[in-house]
C-alpha positions in Angstrom: -7.4 -11.3 18.4 -7.2 -8.7 21.7 -3.8 -8.2 23.7 -5.0 -9.2 26.8 -6.0 -12.8 25.3 -2.8 -13.0 23.8 -1.1 -12.3 27.1 -2.6 -15.5 28.7 -2.3 -17.8 25.9 1.0 -16.6 24.5 2.3 -19.9 24.9 -0.3 -21.9 22.7 1.6 -21.4 19.3 1.3 -23.5 16.2 3.8 -24.6 13.8 6.6 -22.0 12.7 7.6 -21.4 9.1 11.0 -20.6 7.7 10.1 -17.0 6.7 10.7 -14.5 9.1 6.9 -12.6 9.8 4.4 -13.4 12.4 2.8 -16.8 12.4 -1.0 -17.4 13.6 -1.2 -18.7 17.2 -3.7 -21.2 18.2 -6.4 -18.0 19.0 -5.7 -16.5 15.6 -6.4 -20.0 13.8 -9.7 -20.7 15.6 -11.2 -17.1 15.3 -10.4 -17.0 11.4 -11.8 -20.7 10.9 -14.9 -19.7 13.1 -15.1 -17.1 10.7 -15.1 -19.0 8.1 -17.5 -21.4 9.2 -19.9 -18.3 10.1 -19.5 -16.9 6.8 -20.3 -20.4 4.7 -23.6 -20.2 6.5 -24.4 -16.6 5.6 -23.9 -17.5 2.1 -25.9 -20.6 2.1 -28.8 -18.8 3.8 -28.4 -16.2 0.9 -28.2 -18.5 -2.2 -31.3 -19.9 -0.6 -33.1 -16.7 0.1 -33.3 -16.9 3.7 -31.2 -13.6 3.8 -32.1 -10.8 1.4 -29.2 -8.6 -0.4 -29.8 -5.8 2.0 -29.2 -8.4 5.1 -26.2 -10.1 3.5 -24.5 -6.9 2.3 -23.1 -5.9 5.8 -21.9 -9.8 6.4 -20.0 -10.5 3.0 -18.2 -6.8 3.6 -17.0 -8.0 7.0 -15.4 -10.6 4.9 -14.1 -8.3 2.1 -16.6 -9.0 -0.5 -17.7 -6.2 -2.8 -20.1 -6.1 -5.8 -18.3 -4.3 -8.5 -19.9 -3.5 -11.9 -19.8 -7.1 -13.5 -19.2 -9.3 -10.5 -18.4 -9.8 -7.0 -14.8 -8.7 -5.8 -12.8 -10.2 -3.0 -10.3 -8.3 -1.1 -7.9 -10.2 0.8 -5.5 -8.8 3.5 -1.8 -8.7 3.3 -0.9 -7.3 6.7 2.2 -4.6 6.0 2.7 -6.0 2.7 4.4 -9.4 3.9 3.8 -12.9 2.4 5.2 -16.2 2.7 5.8 -18.2 -0.2 3.1 -20.7 0.6 0.8 -17.6 0.9 1.8 -16.5 -2.5 1.1 -20.1 -4.1 -2.4 -20.0 -2.7 -3.0 -16.5 -4.1 -2.2 -18.1 -7.3 -4.4 -21.2 -6.8 -7.5 -18.6 -6.4 -6.5 -16.8 -9.5 -6.7 -20.2 -11.3 -9.6 -21.8 -9.6 -11.9 -19.1 -8.9 -11.0 -15.6 -10.9 -9.7 -15.3 -14.4 -6.3 -16.2 -13.8 -5.0 -13.0 -12.2 -5.4 -10.5 -9.1 -4.6 -7.2 -8.6 -2.2 -5.8 -6.2 -3.6 -2.6 -4.7 -2.3 0.4 -3.0 -3.3 -1.1 0.5 -0.6 -3.9 -0.5 -3.6 -6.3 -0.4 -4.9 -8.4 -3.3 -7.9 -8.0 -5.3 -9.8 -10.8 -7.2 -12.4 -9.1 -9.7 -14.4 -12.2 -11.4 -15.6 -14.3 -8.1 -18.9 -16.0 -7.9 -20.8 -15.9 -4.7 -21.2 -19.5 -4.2 -17.0 -20.4 -4.0 -16.4 -17.5 -1.6 -16.7 -19.9 1.4 -14.0 -22.2 -0.4 -11.7 -19.1 -1.3 -11.8 -18.1 2.6 -11.0 -21.8 3.6 -8.3 -21.5 1.1 -7.0 -18.9 2.8 -7.4 -19.8 6.6 -5.2 -22.7 5.9 -2.1 -20.8 5.1 -3.5 -17.8 7.9 -4.8 -15.4 6.0 -8.2 -13.9 5.4 -10.5 -11.0 4.0 -11.4 -9.6 7.6 -11.4 -5.9 7.8 -10.7 -5.1 4.0 -14.1 -3.2 3.9 -16.4 -1.4 6.0 -16.2 1.3 8.7 -13.2 -0.2 10.7 -9.6 0.1 11.2 -8.2 -1.4 7.6 -5.0 -3.2 6.4 -2.2 -1.5 8.4 0.8 -0.8 5.9 4.3 0.1 6.3 7.9 0.3 4.4 8.0 -2.5 1.7 11.9 -2.5 3.0 11.4 -3.1 6.4 14.1 -5.0 8.3 16.7 -4.5 5.7 16.9 -0.6 4.6 20.2 1.0 5.5 18.2 4.3 6.9 15.9 2.5 9.2 16.1 3.6 12.7 13.3 1.2 14.1 12.0 -1.7 12.4 8.2 -1.3 12.1 6.9 -4.6 11.5 6.4 -5.6 15.3 4.5 -2.4 16.1 2.5 -2.6 12.8 1.7 -6.6 13.8 0.9 -5.3 17.7 -1.4 -2.6 16.2 -3.0 -5.1 13.7 -3.6 -7.4 16.7 -5.2 -4.7 18.8 -7.3 -3.2 16.2 -8.8 -6.7 14.5 -12.1 -7.2 16.0 -11.9 -4.6 18.5 -15.9 -3.9 19.6 -15.4 -0.2 20.0 -14.2 0.5 16.2 -16.1 -1.9 14.6 -18.5 0.7 13.4 -16.7 4.1 13.0 -17.8 7.1 10.9 -15.6 5.8 8.1 -13.1 3.7 7.0 -9.9 4.1 9.3 -6.2 3.7 7.8 -3.0 3.8 9.6 0.5 3.4 8.3 3.8 2.9 10.2 7.0 4.4 9.3 10.3 3.6 10.8 13.1 5.2 8.4 14.8 8.3 7.5 12.6 8.2 4.2 8.8 7.6 4.5 8.1 5.0 2.3 4.9 4.2 3.4 2.9 7.2 2.7 2.4 8.4 6.3 1.6 11.8 6.2 -1.8 10.8 4.3 -3.4 8.5 6.5 -6.1 8.6 9.0 -3.3 7.8 11.5 0.5 8.0 11.3 3.3 6.6 13.2 6.8 7.6 13.1 9.0 5.6 14.9 12.6 6.8 16.3 14.7 6.5 18.9 15.2 8.9 21.9 18.8 10.3 23.3 18.8 7.1 25.6 18.2 4.5 23.0 14.4 4.0 23.7 11.6 3.5 20.8 9.3 6.4 20.9 6.7 7.4 18.1 5.5 10.7 16.7 1.9 10.3 16.1 -0.2 12.2 13.2 -3.9 12.4 12.6 -6.1 13.7 10.3 -4.2 13.1 7.0 -6.1 11.1 4.1 -6.6 11.9 0.3 -10.2 11.5 -1.4 -12.6 14.3 -1.7 -10.6 16.7 0.8 -7.2 15.8 0.7 -5.2 17.2 3.8 -1.8 16.3 5.1 -1.2 15.2 8.6 -0.5 16.8 11.9 2.0 16.0 14.5 -0.4 15.8 17.6 1.9 13.8 19.9 5.8 13.5 19.6 7.9 11.1 21.5 5.3 8.9 22.6 7.0 6.1 24.4 6.3 2.6 23.1 4.5 1.6 26.2 1.9 3.8 25.5 1.2 3.3 21.7 -1.5 1.3 22.1 -3.4 3.5 24.7 -2.9 6.7 22.8 -3.9 5.3 19.8 -7.3 4.2 21.6 -7.9 7.6 22.6 -7.3 9.0 19.3 -10.4 6.5 18.2 -12.3 7.1 20.7 -12.4 10.9 20.2 -13.0 10.4 16.3 -15.4 8.0 17.4 -17.2 10.1 19.6 -17.4 13.3 17.3 -16.6 12.2 14.0 -19.7 13.0 11.6 -22.6 10.2 10.6 -24.6 12.4 9.3 -22.5 13.1 5.8 -20.2 10.2 4.6 -18.2 12.9 2.7 -17.3 14.6 5.8 -17.0 11.4 8.3 -13.3 10.7 7.8 -11.4 11.9 10.7 -9.6 14.5 8.4 -12.7 16.4 8.3 -12.7 16.4 12.2 -9.1 17.6 13.0 -9.7 20.4 10.2 -12.6 21.7 12.2 -11.4 21.3 15.1 -7.7 22.3 14.4 -4.9 19.7 15.2 -3.9 21.7 18.3 -7.7 21.3 19.8 -8.3 17.8 18.5 -4.8 16.7 20.2 -5.9 18.1 23.6 -9.3 16.2 23.3 -6.9 13.1 22.7 -4.9 14.1 25.8 -8.2 14.2 27.9 -9.5 10.7 26.5 -5.8 9.6 27.3 -6.0 10.2 30.9 -8.7 7.2 31.2 -6.6 4.9 29.5 -3.0 5.5 29.9 -1.0 3.0 32.0 -4.3 1.1 31.9 -4.5 -3.0 30.6 -3.4 -2.0 27.0 -0.3 -0.6 28.0 2.5 -2.5 26.2 5.0 -4.5 28.2 8.4 -5.7 27.1 7.0 -9.4 27.3 4.8 -8.5 24.9 6.9 -6.6 22.3 9.5 -9.8 22.6 6.4 -12.3 22.2 5.9 -10.5 18.6 9.3 -9.5 18.2 10.5 -12.9 17.8 8.6 -13.5 14.5 11.0 -10.5 12.9 14.3 -11.5 13.7 16.8 -11.6 10.7 16.8 -14.7 9.0 20.5 -16.7 8.8 22.3 -14.3 6.4 25.7 -15.9 5.1 28.7 -13.8 5.6 29.6 -12.0 2.4 32.1 -9.4 1.2 30.4 -6.3 -0.3 31.1 -7.0 -3.7 30.7 -10.2 -5.8 33.2 -10.3 -8.6 31.0 -12.1 -11.1 28.1 -9.5 -10.5 30.8 -6.9 -11.2 31.2 -8.3 -14.3 28.2 -8.9 -15.2 27.2 -5.0 -14.8 30.2 -4.3 -17.1 29.2 -6.9 -19.7 25.4 -6.5 -19.7 23.8 -2.8 -20.3 20.1 -4.1 -19.5 21.2 -5.8 -16.4 23.0 -2.9 -15.3 19.9 -0.4 -15.8 17.9 -2.9 -14.1 19.8 -3.2 -11.1 20.0 0.9 -11.2 16.7 1.2 -10.7 15.2 -2.1 -9.5 17.8 -3.2 -6.8 18.3 -1.3 -3.4 21.0 -1.2 -1.1 20.7 -3.6 2.3 21.8 -2.9 5.6 23.7 -6.7 5.5 26.7 -7.0 3.4 26.9 -8.8 0.2 23.0 -8.5 -0.1 20.6 -6.3 -1.9 16.8 -6.3 -2.3 15.1 -6.6 -5.4 11.8 -4.7 -6.6 9.8 -6.8 -9.4 8.1 -4.6 -11.5 4.2 -5.2 -11.9 4.3 -2.4 -14.7 5.6 -3.8 -18.0 3.7 -2.5 -21.2 0.2 -3.7 -22.1 -0.7 -4.8 -18.7 -3.2 -3.0 -15.9 -0.3 -1.5 -13.3 -0.6 -3.7 -10.6 -2.2 -7.0 -11.8 -0.3 -10.5 -11.9 -1.3 -13.9 -13.5 -1.7 -17.1 -11.4 1.9 -18.0 -13.0 3.7 -15.2 -12.4 2.4 -15.5 -8.7 3.6 -18.8 -8.5 6.8 -18.1 -10.1 7.6 -15.2 -8.0 7.1 -17.9 -5.1 9.7 -19.8 -6.5 11.9 -16.9 -6.6 11.4 -16.4 -3.0 12.1 -20.0 -1.9 15.5 -20.0 -4.0 16.7 -16.4 -3.5 15.0 -14.4 -0.4 14.6 -16.8 2.7 10.4 -17.7 1.2 9.6 -14.2 1.7 7.7 -11.3 -0.5 6.7 -7.8 0.4 4.0 -5.9 -1.5 4.5 -2.4 -2.0 1.9 0.6 -1.9 3.3 1.4 -5.4 1.9 -2.1 -6.7 5.3 -3.8 -7.0 6.7 -7.3 -5.4 9.6 -7.1 -3.5 12.5 -9.9 -2.8 13.9 -8.2 0.2 17.0 -10.7 0.7 18.8 -11.5 -2.3 22.4 -12.4 -2.4 24.6 -9.4 -4.8 26.0 -13.0 -6.4 22.7 -13.9 -7.1 21.4 -11.0 -8.5 21.8 -11.9 -12.1 20.3 -14.9 -11.8 17.1 -13.3 -10.3 17.5 -10.7 -13.4 17.2 -13.6 -15.8 14.4 -15.2 -14.3 12.2 -12.3 -13.8 12.4 -11.5 -17.3 11.2 -14.7 -18.0 8.0 -14.3 -15.8 7.8 -10.3 -17.1 8.6 -8.7 -14.1 11.9 -7.3 -14.9 11.0 -3.9 -16.5 13.4 -1.3 -15.5 11.1 1.4 -14.6 10.9 1.5 -11.0 10.8 5.3 -9.7 10.4 6.3 -13.3 7.1 7.6 -15.8 6.0 4.2 -16.7 5.9 2.8 -13.1 2.3 4.2 -13.0 0.3 3.7 -10.0 -3.5 3.1 -10.6 -6.6 1.9 -9.2 -9.3 -0.6 -11.4 -11.3 2.4 -11.9 -14.4 2.0 -14.1 -13.5 -1.1 -15.8 -14.1 -2.7 -12.7 -15.3 -0.4 -9.7 -19.0 0.8 -9.5 -17.8 3.9 -7.4 -15.4 5.3 -10.3 -16.1 8.3 -12.9 -13.7 6.8 -15.3 -11.5 4.4 -16.6 -8.1 4.0 -15.0 -6.6 1.2 -16.8 -6.9 2.3 -20.6 -5.4 5.8 -19.8 -2.3 4.0 -17.9 -1.9 1.5 -20.9 -2.1 4.5 -23.3 0.6 6.8 -21.3 2.8 3.4 -21.0 2.5 3.2 -24.9 3.1 6.9 -25.7 6.5 6.4 -23.6 7.7 3.2 -24.6 11.3 4.2 -25.3 13.0 3.3 -22.1 16.1 5.4 -22.7 14.0 8.5 -23.0 12.1 7.2 -19.7 15.6 6.5 -18.0 16.9 10.0 -18.7 14.1 11.9 -17.3 14.9 10.5 -13.7 12.5 10.1 -11.0 9.0 10.7 -11.8 5.8 9.5 -10.5 2.3 9.4 -12.2 -0.4 8.0 -10.2 -3.9 7.7 -11.8 -7.5 7.3 -9.7 -10.7 6.4 -11.4 -13.0 8.9 -8.8 -12.4 11.0 -5.7 -11.9 8.3 -3.5 -8.3 8.6 -5.0 -7.6 4.6 -4.7 -4.7 5.5 -7.0 -3.3 8.4 -4.6 -3.3 10.9 -7.3 -2.9 13.9 -5.3 0.5 12.7 -4.1 2.0 12.0 -7.7 4.3 14.2 -9.3 1.8 14.1 -12.0 -1.4 13.2 -10.7 -4.6 12.0 -13.0 -8.3 11.9 -11.8 -11.4 10.5 -13.5 -14.6 12.3 -13.8 -18.0 12.7 -14.7 -19.0 15.3 -17.2 -22.2 15.3 -18.5 -22.2 11.4 -18.4 -18.8 11.4 -20.1 -15.0 10.4 -18.8 -12.9 13.0 -18.3 -9.6 13.5 -16.7 -8.2 16.0 -13.9 -4.6 16.9 -14.2 -2.7 17.7 -11.2 1.1 18.5 -11.0 3.4 19.1 -8.2 2.4 16.1 -5.7 4.8 14.0 -3.7 4.8 11.5 -1.0 7.6 12.7 0.9 10.4 15.3 0.8 12.9 14.6 3.4 12.1 17.4 6.2 9.4 19.6 4.3 7.5 16.2 4.0 4.6 15.2 1.6 2.8 17.5 -1.0 -0.6 17.6 -2.6 -1.0 18.4 -6.3 -2.6 21.4 -7.9 -4.9 21.4 -10.8 -3.5 22.3 -13.8 -6.7 23.3 -15.2 -10.0 22.1 -16.9 -10.5 18.4 -17.5 -9.3 16.8 -20.6 -10.9 13.9 -22.8 -9.3 10.2 -22.6 -8.2 10.8 -25.9 -6.4 14.1 -25.2 -4.4 12.2 -21.9 -1.3 11.1 -23.8 -0.5 14.3 -25.6 -1.1 16.3 -22.0 1.6 14.2 -20.4 3.7 14.5 -23.5 3.2 18.3 -23.2 4.2 18.3 -19.6 6.9 15.9 -20.0 8.2 18.2 -22.9 8.3 21.7 -20.7 9.7 19.6 -17.9 12.7 18.8 -20.4 13.0 22.1 -21.9 13.2 23.9 -18.2 14.9 21.1 -16.2 18.6 22.0 -14.9 21.2 19.6 -15.2 20.6 16.7 -12.7 17.0 18.0 -11.7 14.1 15.8 -11.0 10.7 16.6 -12.2 9.4 17.8 -8.9 12.9 20.1 -8.5 12.0 21.6 -11.8 8.6 22.2 -11.1 9.1 23.5 -7.5 11.6 25.9 -9.2 9.5 27.1 -12.3 6.0 26.8 -11.0 2.7 25.9 -12.6 2.2 28.6 -15.3 4.7 27.2 -18.0 3.2 23.6 -18.0 -0.4 25.3 -18.3 0.7 27.8 -20.8 2.3 24.7 -22.7 -0.7 22.5 -22.4 -3.6 24.6 -23.2 -1.9 26.1 -26.0 -1.0 22.8 -27.5 -4.8 21.8 -26.9 -6.1 25.0 -28.6 -3.8 24.4 -31.6 -5.1 20.8 -31.9 -8.8 22.0 -31.9 
């Protein structure tokens, strides 16, 4: 899927669909189909005993198949979180026919199926290939799924639509022979708006798109961010990079990492360790030296290439509508639940008369990010009827209908209620981000899902949760931080303590804070048992409520009063109940 091959064959296109997103060309489809055939033979040989598990393991991982605690987990790529309705329906079919009737949307905007039989995986990949999907590079020490803003193309604060650039990076990085065996996995995020909704600063490589004084697209490139065992906020290593050099500069970053990243210790193999050890300044100098060999070379982007990709991301055929709609305004007055849903789950749109809707995958008693086969089918129907057949997946594990007419919002809300996706909690305490944890993952030290459900049950008064305002709570089952707990206002990390499951709590993390950027949470103190966790969160919330000034969000109160009042309250309560 390299850029050079595409330039030669760009005219050989397959059928295009209505939704505005990238479509495979003949080369894409051929490569994916050939990979499915290759993998099918590998599975046949594994089942017959011709391949040992040790020999088969790297082959299955290349196709997104993991062995978890109880069964295989299949991870499917959703590039920059964009889905067509027909693709969502195939995901529903896979959940229904090959899993236990549901899938899990992850913080990488991918979907994971947790109960997969090995012999069925070739058929799963065949079904995916039929709608231009796959599991390639969702595992292993390679460039993983590239993420972007879930409101790309429609957000009023957007400067540059990140989707064409994320797609260019995806095509460049897929099957890139030089980066197929990196020291460790490598994650890229692209942002083109004033608000960073892609957590760009905590990625191995972050790309901030903007425009210079002449209106030309340029990028600030960050390197060395990441969470996990050693959480670090990435540093800017290149400012105002002209768009033509995006690939060559990123390739220079990857080359330096591939050459000097540690391979003797997997816990110190991520690029953040290399950048920290060298210092961002020295790392940037090495990248510049490497870039001299690549700049203006074959991977330099041309306007023709950008136009080729960008044509898939042109705006849909919007109707010309007034900014307000009488029926919509009346529903806001007549229905408090609808008005509350609009307040939390509906965002402004750059086109008059339209809005973007977030469908919450965080109702009570359901694991965050899970969706049933029926719900996926229903969302596909909603997308076809109300949003040009397009669905977005956010790294907060929710689904988005990006282009809904305001006059249709009430109908969408009623339909979303029937589906179970209309909880009015986006950005609130119960909009919990959580990895699958110890219920499924063989790497986890502790369970995540029961903790999330217990906290949701404790805070089931939606009026109270709304009064708390913006507040993020993230849970990870192990130090790998798939739940992004470091950047939650309240973070929860599962730890192993003498063979038992305990939980470490951090406070003060945030994904983005305008000009000051992301912040990593600080550990409040010794860890807590699972039974204590709802009380711990309650004590943290009580401290916030007692100390907040009018209109303050949790993070503002925390930054003003510091950790001490929260710590004193939590451990005093713990001692009182001992």
